[in-house]
C-alpha positions as CSV (number, residue, x, y, z in Angstrom):
1,X,155.9,-121.7,-52.9
2,X,154.1,-118.4,-53.3
3,X,153.9,-116.4,-50.1
4,X,149.9,-116.8,-50.2
5,X,149.8,-120.9,-50.8
6,X,152.1,-121.0,-48.2
7,X,150.2,-119.0,-45.4
8,X,146.9,-120.6,-46.8
9,X,148.6,-124.5,-46.2
10,X,150.1,-123.4,-42.7
11,X,146.6,-122.2,-42.0
12,X,144.8,-125.8,-42.9
13,X,147.7,-127.4,-40.8
14,X,147.2,-125.3,-37.9
15,X,143.3,-125.6,-38.4
16,X,143.7,-129.5,-38.9
17,X,146.2,-129.5,-35.6
18,X,143.5,-127.8,-33.9
19,X,140.5,-130.1,-35.1
20,X,142.6,-133.1,-33.9
21,X,143.2,-131.9,-30.6
22,X,142.5,-133.7,-27.9
23,X,142.0,-130.5,-25.9
24,X,138.2,-129.1,-26.3
25,X,138.8,-125.7,-28.2
26,X,136.5,-123.0,-29.1
27,X,136.1,-119.5,-30.6
28,X,133.8,-116.7,-30.1
29,X,133.5,-113.6,-32.0
30,X,133.1,-110.3,-30.6
31,X,129.4,-111.0,-30.3
32,X,130.2,-114.0,-28.0
33,X,128.8,-116.2,-30.8
34,X,130.5,-119.5,-31.3
35,X,132.3,-119.5,-34.7
36,X,134.8,-122.4,-34.6
37,X,134.9,-125.7,-32.4
38,X,137.2,-128.7,-32.6
39,X,135.8,-132.4,-32.2
40,X,136.3,-132.4,-28.6
41,X,134.8,-129.6,-27.6
42,X,131.4,-130.7,-30.0
43,X,131.6,-134.2,-27.9
44,X,131.1,-132.1,-24.6
45,X,129.2,-129.2,-25.5
46,X,127.3,-129.4,-28.6
47,X,126.1,-132.9,-29.7
48,X,124.1,-131.9,-32.6
49,X,123.7,-127.9,-32.1
50,X,124.9,-126.3,-35.2
51,X,127.2,-123.1,-35.4
52,X,127.2,-120.2,-35.2
53,X,125.6,-120.2,-31.9
54,X,125.9,-118.0,-29.0
55,X,127.7,-118.9,-26.0
56,X,124.5,-118.5,-23.6
57,X,122.6,-120.9,-25.8
58,X,125.7,-123.5,-26.0
59,X,125.3,-123.6,-22.0
60,X,121.4,-123.9,-22.1
61,X,121.5,-126.6,-24.9
62,X,123.8,-128.7,-22.6
63,X,121.8,-128.0,-19.3
64,X,118.3,-129.2,-21.1
65,X,119.8,-132.0,-22.6
66,X,121.5,-133.0,-19.4
67,X,125.2,-133.0,-20.6
68,X,128.0,-130.0,-20.4
69,X,128.4,-127.8,-17.8
70,X,127.2,-128.9,-14.1
71,X,124.5,-126.0,-12.6
72,X,124.4,-127.0,-9.2
73,X,121.6,-124.5,-8.3
74,X,119.2,-126.0,-11.1
75,X,118.2,-122.6,-12.3
76,X,120.3,-122.2,-15.7
77,X,119.3,-118.4,-16.0
78,X,120.4,-117.5,-12.8
79,X,124.0,-119.4,-13.6
80,X,124.2,-117.9,-16.6
81,X,123.9,-114.2,-15.3
82,X,126.7,-115.2,-13.0
83,X,128.7,-116.5,-15.6
84,X,128.3,-113.8,-18.1
85,X,129.2,-110.8,-15.6
86,X,132.7,-112.4,-15.1
87,X,133.1,-113.6,-19.1
88,X,135.2,-111.1,-21.0
89,X,136.2,-109.0,-17.7
90,X,140.1,-110.0,-18.4
91,X,142.2,-110.4,-21.3
92,X,143.4,-113.5,-19.8
93,X,141.2,-115.8,-17.6
94,X,141.8,-119.5,-15.9
95,X,139.5,-121.5,-13.6
96,X,138.1,-124.8,-13.2
97,X,134.5,-126.1,-14.1
98,X,132.9,-129.6,-13.4
99,X,130.5,-131.4,-15.9
100,X,127.4,-133.3,-15.4
101,X,129.4,-136.6,-16.2
102,X,132.2,-135.8,-13.4
103,X,134.7,-134.5,-15.6
104,X,136.8,-131.5,-14.5
105,X,138.3,-129.1,-16.6
106,X,140.9,-126.6,-16.5
107,X,139.7,-123.8,-18.5
108,X,141.9,-121.0,-20.3
109,X,140.3,-117.9,-21.9
110,X,142.3,-115.4,-24.1
111,X,140.5,-112.4,-25.2
112,X,142.0,-111.2,-28.4
113,X,142.5,-107.5,-29.4
114,X,139.8,-107.8,-32.0
115,X,137.1,-108.8,-29.5
116,X,137.4,-112.8,-30.3
117,X,137.7,-114.9,-27.4
118,X,139.5,-118.2,-27.5
119,X,138.6,-120.9,-24.9
120,X,141.0,-124.0,-24.5
121,X,140.5,-126.9,-21.9
122,X,142.4,-129.5,-20.1
123,X,141.2,-132.6,-18.4
124,X,142.2,-132.4,-14.7
125,X,139.9,-135.1,-13.5
126,X,142.1,-137.3,-12.2
127,X,144.0,-134.8,-10.5
128,X,140.6,-133.7,-8.7
129,X,140.3,-137.5,-7.9
130,X,143.6,-137.5,-6.1
131,X,142.9,-134.1,-4.3
132,X,139.6,-135.6,-2.9
133,X,141.8,-138.7,-1.9
134,X,144.4,-136.8,-0.2
135,X,141.5,-134.4,1.6
136,X,139.5,-137.3,2.9
137,X,143.0,-139.0,4.4
138,X,143.7,-135.6,5.9
139,X,140.4,-135.5,7.4
140,X,140.7,-139.2,8.9
141,X,144.0,-138.5,10.0
142,X,142.6,-135.5,11.6
143,X,139.5,-137.3,13.1
144,X,141.9,-140.2,14.5
145,X,143.8,-137.9,16.1
146,X,141.3,-136.3,18.0
147,X,139.0,-139.8,18.5
148,X,139.8,-142.3,21.4
149,X,140.4,-145.7,19.9
150,X,138.5,-147.6,22.0
151,X,135.5,-145.7,22.4
152,X,135.3,-143.7,19.7
153,X,134.6,-140.7,21.7
154,X,136.7,-137.5,21.6
155,X,140.3,-138.1,23.3
156,X,141.5,-135.7,26.1
157,X,143.1,-133.4,24.1
158,X,140.1,-133.2,21.8
159,X,137.7,-132.8,24.6
160,X,140.0,-130.5,26.7
161,X,140.1,-128.2,23.7
162,X,136.1,-128.1,23.6
163,X,136.2,-127.2,27.2
164,X,138.9,-124.1,26.6
165,X,136.4,-123.1,23.4
166,X,133.3,-123.4,25.7
167,X,134.8,-121.2,28.4
168,X,135.7,-118.5,25.7
169,X,132.1,-118.5,24.9
170,X,130.7,-118.7,28.4
171,X,132.9,-115.3,29.1
172,X,131.7,-113.7,25.7
173,X,127.9,-114.4,26.4
174,X,127.9,-114.5,29.8
175,X,126.1,-117.5,29.8
176,X,126.8,-120.2,32.5
177,X,128.9,-123.3,32.2
178,X,129.4,-126.5,34.2
179,X,131.5,-129.1,33.9
180,X,131.3,-133.5,35.3
181,X,133.9,-135.3,35.7
182,X,132.5,-139.2,35.6
183,X,134.4,-142.1,37.0
184,X,133.0,-145.7,36.4
185,X,132.9,-147.3,39.8
186,X,134.6,-150.5,40.9
187,X,136.3,-150.9,37.7
188,X,139.1,-152.6,38.7
189,X,137.1,-155.7,39.8
190,X,135.5,-155.6,36.6
191,X,138.9,-156.1,34.8
192,X,140.0,-158.7,37.6
193,X,136.9,-160.6,36.8
194,X,136.6,-160.4,32.8
195,X,140.1,-159.3,31.8
196,X,141.3,-156.2,30.0
197,X,139.1,-157.2,27.2
198,X,136.0,-157.5,29.1
199,X,136.9,-154.1,31.1
200,X,137.4,-152.7,27.5
201,X,133.9,-153.9,26.3
202,X,132.3,-152.6,29.6
203,X,133.9,-149.1,28.8
204,X,132.7,-149.2,25.4
205,X,129.1,-149.9,26.6
206,X,129.2,-147.3,29.2
207,X,130.7,-145.0,26.6
208,X,128.0,-145.3,24.1
209,X,125.2,-144.4,26.8
210,X,127.3,-141.4,28.0
211,X,127.2,-140.3,24.1
212,X,123.6,-141.1,23.5
213,X,122.5,-138.7,26.6
214,X,125.1,-136.2,26.0
215,X,123.5,-135.0,23.0
216,X,121.1,-133.2,24.7
217,X,123.4,-131.9,27.1
218,X,126.8,-131.3,25.9
219,X,130.1,-132.8,24.7
220,X,131.7,-135.9,26.4
221,X,135.1,-137.3,25.6
222,X,137.3,-139.6,27.6
223,X,140.0,-138.4,29.5
224,X,141.8,-141.3,30.4
225,X,141.2,-144.7,32.0
226,X,137.6,-145.1,32.9
227,X,137.2,-141.4,33.6
228,X,134.9,-139.2,31.2
229,X,134.5,-135.4,31.0
230,X,130.9,-133.9,30.4
231,X,130.7,-130.2,29.2
232,X,127.2,-128.9,30.1
233,X,127.0,-125.3,28.7
234,X,124.4,-122.8,29.8
235,X,123.9,-125.0,33.0
236,X,124.5,-123.7,36.7
237,X,126.5,-126.0,39.0
238,X,123.1,-127.4,41.2
239,X,121.2,-127.8,37.7
240,X,124.4,-129.8,36.4
241,X,124.3,-131.9,39.3
242,X,120.5,-132.7,38.9
243,X,121.3,-133.8,34.9
244,X,124.1,-135.9,35.8
245,X,122.0,-137.6,38.8
246,X,119.6,-138.2,36.1
247,X,122.1,-140.0,34.0
248,X,123.5,-141.9,36.7
249,X,120.1,-143.7,37.5
250,X,119.6,-145.0,34.1
251,X,123.0,-146.1,33.2
252,X,122.2,-150.0,31.4
253,X,123.9,-153.0,32.2
254,X,127.3,-154.0,30.2
255,X,126.9,-157.0,27.7
256,X,130.5,-158.7,28.1
257,X,130.6,-161.9,25.8
258,X,127.9,-164.2,26.5
259,X,128.0,-163.6,30.2
260,X,124.9,-162.0,32.4
261,X,124.5,-158.3,31.9
262,X,126.9,-156.4,34.5
263,X,125.3,-153.8,36.5
264,X,127.4,-150.3,36.1
265,X,127.3,-147.2,38.2
266,X,129.3,-144.2,38.3
267,X,130.5,-141.2,40.6
268,X,130.8,-137.8,39.2
269,X,132.2,-134.6,40.6
270,X,130.6,-131.2,38.9
271,X,132.3,-127.8,38.9
272,X,130.6,-124.5,37.6
273,X,133.3,-122.2,35.9
274,X,133.8,-119.0,37.8
275,X,134.9,-116.9,35.1
276,X,138.1,-116.3,36.2
277,X,139.8,-119.7,36.5
278,X,141.4,-121.9,33.6
279,X,141.2,-125.2,32.5
280,X,143.3,-126.7,34.7
281,X,141.8,-125.3,37.9
282,X,137.9,-125.9,36.8
283,X,139.0,-129.6,36.2
284,X,140.9,-129.6,39.5
285,X,137.8,-128.4,41.6
286,X,135.6,-131.0,39.3
287,X,137.8,-133.9,40.4
288,X,138.1,-133.1,44.1
289,X,134.2,-133.1,44.0
290,X,134.7,-136.6,42.3
291,X,136.7,-137.7,45.3
292,X,133.9,-136.4,47.6
293,X,131.6,-138.7,45.8
294,X,133.7,-141.6,45.9
295,X,134.6,-141.2,49.3
296,X,130.9,-141.0,50.2
297,X,130.1,-144.3,49.0
298,X,130.5,-144.3,45.3
299,X,127.3,-144.1,42.7
300,X,126.5,-140.1,43.6
301,X,127.3,-136.7,42.3
302,X,128.9,-134.1,44.5
303,X,129.5,-130.5,43.3
304,X,132.6,-128.6,44.1
């Protein structure tokens, strides 16, 4: 077979192979005008748009037709301005892009010596979905490691990490900071009367109340048993006492099974951060104040 005929045959075979490929493929000339596409590319981006056509018009066509590349901003011209600044800047470029229908593509662009650009794409949707599931699993595991399983509040480690961060912020901003250790009064008799499951229900009711009021005050977490820590940024000791006292007077009863509502109260110890101590010493001072509140008859707040 003569060389020219053989070359023509090889060219036809290559064109047929690219045409039949499931990988969307396109060829743009030096002026960024689309000159060749295979069927896969046409289904994703053209849908009736005839070539030759400028690259920018391909993207506009999809945007106005509700298909093709996803434009999160909703501003197609702003989107194109950003894309065109990066396009053709490198001899070889690879990146991900997502489509309106949820498909994710890995796009490879090769800039040829004559200025033409070949673009090929691979569907990576399944990998993106797996990535999302892994990220969700990681986030769930992280949340679980920071959450008290019974009450849903931050657990001891998490709330103490939060206290450490609040102390650092206090030093940086020179704003006051106080903490309150809150302890449910007479909790053992609750367990004796209703059993541990009933005690758990009482704790969940109390934790839900603390969580609701703490939204306007500061973070709250369970530090163990029937004890909770309330962080009060921007609050001096006496003001913190007044806030915790206000919370104390409004504790709602706990509803355990079908029994009569169970009245709850708490004692609390408040300590103001002095700017020099660590977490352990600050907590120790609040704990001593709590001990005084219990010794003074419970259902009261004391300040270190």
